[in-house]
N, C-alpha and C positions, 0 to 999 in steps of 0.2 A: 522647696524643690518642686519642679514641674511634674504634673501627672497627666497632662493632656496627651492626645495621640501624637505619635512621633512626627508626622507631617501635617501641618495645619496652615490655614490661611488666616487665622486669628491675628488681627493687627497687634504687633508687638514692637517695642522700640529696639533698635540695634543695641548690642551690649555696650558699645562705647557711650551710649546716651543714658544708661541706667543711673538712677539717683543712688547715692550712698549717704549713710549717716555722717554728719559732720564730725571732724576730729575734735573730741572732747575728752576730759578725764574719764576714767572708768566709772560707770553708773549702772544701777539695776535696770534690767529689762526682762522680757518674757519671750521664750522661744515659741514658734508656731504651735507646738504641742502642749503649751502651758507650763513648761519647765522654767522656774525662776533662774535667772542668769545675770552675769555682769557683762555689759557691752564694753568691749575694748576697741578703740578706733584710732588712736594716735599712733604715728609711725614708730616712735621709740618704745611706746608701751607694748605695741603688738610684737615688735622684734624681741623685746625682753621676754614676753610671755611665751613666744614660740621656742625660745632657747633655754628657758629656765627648767632645770630638772624637777622642780616642784610642781610643774604644770604638765599634766599627762594626757594621753589619749586613751589609756586603758579604761575599760568598763564604760565607754561612752557610745558603743555601737547601737544602743537603743534610745539614745537621747535625740530629740528633735523629731522630724517627720519619720514615720514608720518606714523601715527598710527591710528587704529580704536579706537573709543571712548570706545569700550568694553574692549580693552586691559587694563590689570591691571596697566600698567605703563602710560597709556594715559588718562584714565577717570578722570575728575575733582573730582568725588566723592571718588576717591581712597584716602586712608590714605597717600599714597606716594606723592600726589599732593596738600596737604593742609599744611597751616602754620598758626601761630598765635593762638588766643584763641580757634577757632573751632577745630584746630588740637590738641591742648593740651587737650581739653575736650574729644575728641574721643580717644586720646591716653590713657588718664587716665581711661576711661571706659574699654578699652582693657586690661590694666594692672590689673584691678580687677579680670579678668578672669584667668590671668596667675599668680596666687599667688604661692609662693614657695611650699606651701602644695599641691596645685593641680599638679604642675610639678613633685613633689616627688611621688605623687600617680600614675602618668602616667608612670613613669620609668619602673616598673616591667613588664607592658604589652608591652612596646616598646621592651624590652629585649626578651619577649616571642615571639613576632611577628618575630623578627630577627632570633631567634633560630629555629622557625618553618620553615622559608625559608631555613636556612642552612641545616636542617635535610632533607628537601625535595630535595635539590640539591644533597646531598651526596647519598641519596637513589636512585636517578635517574641515578647516575653513569656518568662517562665521556664518550664522550666529552659533553660540555654544553655551552650555551650562557648565560653569567652572567647578561645581560640586561633583557632577557626574564625570566630567572629563579631566579633573585635576586634583581637587582637594581630597577626594576619596582614593583614587588610584595611587597617588604618590605615597601616602603613609602605608597603604597595603603592601606596595612593592618593597618598601623599606622593612616593614615588619616581617614579611615572608623571608627576605634575605637574612635579616638579623637573627631570626630564630631558626634558620635552616629549613624553611618550609616551602622553598621555591623550586624544588626538584620534581622529578616525575615519580618518585617512589612513594611508599606508604605515608610519608610525612607531608606530602603535597597538600597545600591548603588554598582553595580558591577564594576569591574575594567575596563572593556571595555567602559562602559558609562562614567565613570569618566575621562578616558584618552581622549575620544572624546571631552568632554566638555573642558578639560584642553587645548587641542591643539587649539580649537576655541578661548577660552578666551585669550590665550597668543599669538594669531595671528600666530600660527605655522601650520596652516592647508594646507600648500603648496603654490599655486599661491597666491601672495598678493592681487590679484583682486577677489579672490574667496569670495563669499558671505557666511559668517558664521552666518548671522542674525537668521536663524531658530534655529540653534544649541544654540546660545547665549540666544534666547528667551526661549528655553526649560530649560536651566540652571537657568535663572532668575526666571522662574515660580516655579521650584523645590525649589529654595532658599527661595522665599516668603512663600511658603507653609510650608517649614521646620521651618522657624521662627515662624509662627503662631502656628504650632503644639507644638513647645517648650514652647510657652507662655501658652498654655492650659495644657500641660503635661510635665513640666520641669524635667530634670534629672541632672546628674553630668557631662555630656559631655560638650565640649567646647561651642557648639552653645547655650545650655541652660545657661551657665555661662555668655556669651556675652549678650544674650537677657535680662537676669535678671539684669545685671549691667547697660545696656542701659535704661531699664525701670525705674530703681531706680533713675538714674541721671535725666531722663526726658528731656535731652537737646541734644540727639543724633538723627539727622534726620533719618527717616526710610530708605532712599536710601543709606545713608552712612553705616548704620548697615547691610543692605542687601549686599552691595558691599564688606564689610569687611568679612562677612560669605562666600560669593561667592569666594573671593580671597583666603581665608585660605583653603577652600575646594580644590581648583584647583591648584593655583600657588605654594603653599608650597609642594605639592606632587611632582611636576615636578622639583623643585629646588633640592630636596634631591636626586632624580634619577640622575640628572646631576652631582651634586657634588660627589656622590658615584661612578658613572661610570668613571668620569675623574680621581678620586683618584686611582681607580683600574687599569686604563690604565697606569698611571705613575708608581705605585708600581710594578706591574707585568712586565711592559715593561722595566723599567730602574733601579728599586731597588729590584730585586728579592732576593738579599742577606738579605734585611731588612724584607721581608715579614713574615718569620716564627717568628720573634721577636715580632710581633704585638700580639702574645698570651699573652704578659705581659701588664696588664692594664695601668701601668704607662707609658710605652713606647707608647702605643696606644694614650694616651691623648695628649702627646707632638706632636706625629706624625700628628694626626688629625688637630691640631691647625696650624702646618706648612703647611699642604696640603691646608687647607682652605685659608691660608694667601697668598700662592704663586700661586695657580691654580685658575684662574677666572672661573666663571660659563659660560661666553659667550665671543663672539668676540668684543663686544662693549668696546672701550678703555675708554670712558668717560661717566659721568653722568652730566646732565645739571642743573645748578642753576642760579639764577638771583640776582644781588645786589639791595637791596631796598634803600641803602644809600652808599656813598663812603666808601671804606674799604681799608686798607693797608694789603697786603699779602706779606710776605717775602721781605719787603722793597719796594714794588711796590704799588702805589696808583691806585686803580681801581674805575672808576666812578660809580655813581648810575645808575641803569637800564642796566648795562652790563650783558651779559650772561657769566657764567663761565663754562668751560669744565673741570670738575674735574676728574682726572685720579687716581682712587684707585689702579689700577694695578701698575702704576708708583710709587705711594707713598709706596706701600708695597714692592717695590724693591729698594727704595732709599738707596744707599750704605752708606750714612752717618748715617743711623739708623739701616738698616738690611744688613750688609756687607757680611753675610755668604751665603745667597741665599738658594734656594730649595734643591740643591744637597749636602748641608752640612749634618752633623750628624742630622738625623731626631729625635734623642732623646733629642736634645737641646730645651729648652724653647725659645720663641721669645724674642728678645731684647726689644721690645715695643709692646703694644697691636695691634692686627691686625685691619685694616680698612675694612676687607672683608665684614663685615655686616654694613658698614657705621659708622657714629658716630653722636653724638648730638641728636636732636629731632627726626631724621628719622632713628635711629638705628633699625635694623631689629627685629621685635617682634618675629620672628620665629627662631632666632639664636640658642636658647636652643635646639630646636627640631633637627636642622641640626647637631649640635655637638653631641647630644645624639645618634641619629641614625647612624652617621658615626662611633662613638666610638664602639657601640655595634656591628655594622655590620663587621667592619674590624677585631676586636678582635675575634669574634666568628667564622668568616670565616677562619682566619689564624689558629685558634686553631684546627678546624676540618680538614682543608686542607692545611697543611704547604707546600706541594709540588705543590700547584696550579701554573699553568703557562699558558701564552698566546700561542695560536697556529697560530696566524696571526700577521705579522709584523705591527708595529705601523703605517707605512705609507700606509697600505692597509685597515685600519679600516674604516668602513662606519660611517657617522655622521648624527645625526638628527639636523637640522638647525632650527632656530626660532628667534623671536625678543628679547627674554629675556635670553635664555640659549642655550648652545650647549653642547651636550653630545654624547658619542658613541651610535650608533644605534644597535650595537652588540659588544660583547666582547667574542670571542670564546676562550675557555680554556679547559685544560685537567688536570689530576692529577694522 
């Protein structure tokens, strides 16, 4: 996990050029903190491990690089770090908020938020920085509307405040020894007050839906609900910024010939899936799991209590399943479902949002600016570093 300052000029490779361990049968390895583990890299082995109930996330929030318990990937109250009946109950509650009808209702204003950002970018004229003018404003606008934070009342959340909270929550605030406690406390207080207001005055926003579902079920702890709302408000915003920024770096830097073709919705859909599949969000090669019982993966028996270092990046590049790679025809559908959003009980609940924002953003941007091009070489782009994602700190362009 990265621990450098958030904005840096240190030469780093774009994420689509990161090396990954080759796809091999599971074998012993050592995590950065010295923890013994089994490295799992092949597509079918990784997919099995992520979906097997004997492989858990519980009690792993302290394995690997040190993390603050406020970090969404480290806190035991996080949906990410739960398993078993408690996880299934919380997950079921969340799914009641993400009904197909709700997602369909949200799509038109996601498109409207993207088009507004495209129009503002075009009106401002070249040159421009796509991070400041596009990849940050779009997810913020969607988050604010999704969570009901875009009005003028006490729930209004401006972009600067959301970004400050996000960086603190994701432990991206610079020096890893920096105390983000005051910022996190401010965000937690806002979240608690928001939940109480939605109980008193519910609407059709996502927070209202989550609170309503949790109260109806009556078995979701308040701290788990608060952490869920807190995480959806902050982490989802930054994930989309990173995914969109990294996709633009690759497309404009290496596939300029393909860029104008993204005006076609069908081409955009396949392209987005391939970009999400082959370009990771961050530098972390593996995600940790633990075996609750002995398990056989790829012909290898792994004992109970072992830590698994599961490499989604390696699995998504397994030549036995995905032989064509990122630089093949971007119009092609994937040979097998991507593991970019994990699989099994911990499949990302925000995958629909990332896909939707990516499709709308790339299609509408390519339609408006088919001649968009980078003005800075890939090896000179600055990067924002953090514990959960790495994206370009700036993407200078002209047209």
